[in-house]
C-alpha positions in Angstrom: -9.7 -85.5 -67.5 -8.0 -82.9 -65.4 -9.9 -81.7 -62.4 -10.0 -78.0 -62.0 -11.7 -75.2 -60.0 -12.9 -71.7 -60.8 -10.8 -69.0 -59.1 -10.6 -65.2 -59.5 -7.9 -65.9 -62.0 -10.0 -68.3 -64.1 -10.0 -72.1 -64.2 -7.1 -73.6 -62.4 -6.1 -77.3 -62.2 -6.6 -78.8 -58.8 -2.9 -79.8 -58.6 -2.0 -76.1 -59.0 -4.1 -74.8 -56.2 -2.5 -74.1 -52.8 -2.3 -76.8 -50.2 -4.9 -75.1 -48.1 -7.5 -75.0 -50.9 -6.7 -78.6 -51.9 -7.1 -80.0 -48.4 -10.3 -78.1 -47.8 -11.9 -79.1 -51.1 -10.9 -82.7 -50.5 -12.6 -83.1 -47.1 -15.6 -80.9 -48.0 -16.3 -83.0 -51.1 -15.7 -86.2 -49.1 -18.3 -85.0 -46.5 -20.8 -84.1 -49.3 -20.4 -87.6 -50.9 -21.0 -89.2 -47.5 -24.1 -87.1 -47.0 -25.5 -88.3 -50.3 -24.7 -91.9 -49.3 -26.3 -91.5 -45.9 -29.5 -89.9 -47.3 -30.1 -91.5 -50.8 -33.8 -90.6 -50.8 -33.4 -87.0 -49.6 -34.3 -84.2 -51.9 -31.5 -82.1 -50.3 -28.9 -84.4 -48.7 -26.5 -81.6 -47.7 -29.3 -80.1 -45.5 -29.7 -83.3 -43.5 -28.3 -83.7 -39.9 -24.9 -85.1 -39.2 -21.9 -84.7 -37.0 -18.5 -84.0 -38.6 -15.1 -83.9 -36.8 -12.4 -81.7 -38.5 -8.9 -81.6 -37.1 -7.0 -78.3 -37.5 -9.5 -76.7 -39.8 -7.3 -73.6 -40.1 -4.3 -75.6 -41.5 -2.7 -73.9 -44.5 -5.6 -71.4 -44.9 -5.2 -67.7 -45.6 -6.3 -65.6 -42.5 -9.4 -64.4 -44.3 -10.5 -68.0 -45.0 -9.7 -69.0 -41.4 -12.2 -66.4 -40.2 -14.8 -67.2 -42.9 -14.6 -71.0 -43.1 -17.2 -71.7 -40.4 -19.8 -69.4 -42.0 -19.2 -71.1 -45.4 -19.7 -74.5 -43.8 -22.9 -73.4 -42.1 -24.4 -72.4 -45.5 -23.3 -75.6 -47.2 -24.3 -77.9 -44.4 -27.0 -76.1 -42.4 -27.8 -79.0 -40.1 -24.4 -80.5 -39.6 -22.7 -80.1 -36.2 -19.1 -79.4 -36.8 -16.6 -80.2 -34.0 -13.3 -78.7 -35.1 -9.9 -78.1 -33.6 -7.8 -75.0 -34.5 -4.7 -73.0 -33.4 -5.9 -69.7 -34.9 -7.8 -66.9 -33.1 -9.3 -66.0 -36.4 -11.3 -69.3 -36.4 -12.6 -68.3 -33.0 -13.8 -65.0 -34.5 -15.9 -66.9 -37.1 -19.6 -66.5 -37.4 -21.6 -69.3 -35.7 -18.7 -70.5 -33.5 -20.1 -71.6 -30.2 -19.2 -73.9 -27.3 -15.5 -73.1 -27.4 -13.3 -75.4 -25.3 -9.6 -75.3 -24.6 -7.4 -78.4 -24.4 -4.3 -77.9 -22.2 -1.5 -80.3 -21.5 -0.8 -80.6 -17.7 2.1 -82.8 -16.9 1.3 -86.2 -18.5 -2.4 -85.6 -19.3 -4.7 -83.2 -21.1 -7.3 -81.1 -19.3 -10.4 -79.7 -21.1 -11.6 -76.3 -20.1 -15.3 -76.2 -21.2 -16.1 -72.7 -19.9 -13.2 -70.5 -21.0 -13.3 -66.7 -21.0 -16.0 -65.2 -23.3 -14.3 -63.6 -26.3 -17.2 -62.8 -28.6 -16.5 -59.5 -30.4 -12.9 -59.4 -29.3 -10.0 -58.4 -31.5 -7.4 -61.0 -32.5 -4.7 -59.7 -30.2 -7.2 -59.8 -27.3 -8.1 -63.4 -28.1 -4.5 -64.3 -28.2 -4.0 -63.0 -24.6 -7.2 -64.6 -23.3 -7.7 -68.0 -21.6 -8.0 -69.5 -25.1 -4.3 -69.0 -26.1 -2.7 -67.7 -22.9 0.0 -65.5 -24.5 1.4 -62.8 -22.2 1.3 -60.3 -25.1 0.4 -60.1 -28.8 3.5 -58.0 -29.4 6.7 -59.4 -31.0 9.1 -61.0 -28.6 11.8 -58.4 -29.0 9.3 -55.6 -28.2 8.2 -57.6 -25.1 11.8 -57.7 -23.9 12.2 -54.0 -24.5 9.1 -53.2 -22.4 10.3 -55.5 -19.6 13.7 -53.8 -19.6 12.0 -50.4 -19.7 9.9 -51.3 -16.6 13.0 -52.5 -14.7 14.8 -49.2 -15.4 11.8 -47.0 -14.6 11.5 -48.7 -11.2 15.1 -48.1 -10.2 15.4 -45.7 -7.2 18.8 -44.3 -8.2 19.6 -45.1 -11.8 23.2 -44.6 -13.0 24.0 -42.4 -16.0 24.4 -45.6 -18.1 21.0 -46.8 -17.0 19.4 -43.5 -17.9 21.0 -43.7 -21.3 19.7 -47.3 -21.8 16.2 -46.1 -20.8 16.3 -43.2 -23.3 17.5 -45.6 -26.0 14.6 -48.1 -25.2 12.1 -45.2 -25.2 13.3 -44.2 -28.6 13.0 -47.7 -30.0 9.5 -48.2 -28.6 8.4 -44.9 -30.0 9.0 -46.4 -33.4 6.7 -49.4 -32.8 3.6 -49.0 -35.0 0.5 -48.3 -32.8 -3.2 -48.9 -33.6 -5.1 -51.8 -35.2 -5.4 -50.6 -38.8 -3.4 -48.8 -41.5 -5.6 -45.8 -40.9 -4.9 -45.8 -37.2 -1.1 -46.0 -37.9 -1.4 -43.1 -40.5 -3.3 -41.0 -38.0 -0.6 -41.6 -35.3 2.1 -40.7 -37.8 0.3 -37.4 -38.5 0.0 -36.7 -34.7 3.7 -37.4 -34.2 4.7 -35.1 -37.1 2.5 -32.3 -35.7 3.9 -32.9 -32.2 7.4 -32.6 -33.6 6.6 -29.3 -35.3 5.0 -27.9 -32.2 8.0 -28.9 -30.1 10.3 -27.3 -32.7 8.3 -24.1 -32.8 8.2 -23.9 -29.0 11.9 -24.4 -28.8 12.5 -21.5 -31.2 10.0 -19.2 -29.5 
């Protein structure tokens, strides 16, 4: 008998599901079976208390699932305490996520930060640059380098013509970087830029 699962596209054999779905289904089913074994006389074994350790819960999961996985687990196993590791800020955004700790390698040992910066309600880019992940910026590396070079050139007391030209070129490149968080934000900014361009053109001809 071929094992299968119901998806938005109909019934799909387990072997044809993505690795993320397969790994998640495997350990969730395993946990459920252990709950039935541990509480054979319970009317609702999945609602009984337990502690579950899950390493890299975000592995191979779509970003939407990374953010929603904890809330799904809370509904399936309401009295299970999940202790999970993750490398995704989306997991941190999940409902019911509490007691966040950060593990950092320092020389030849690992330190545990049990009281990191509070990030509840933060955006993904803000979480990435918080104590939890410690990135300097959520921008692409090439954009970071352009901004650093821009700051160097702006601070020059007596820039040369070549340096002024470099600064103008960098300014033009950074102006093309998409601003805002959402597609609507970016579209709004594009409209503002078009209107600004028309205003500048009309002013120049006036």
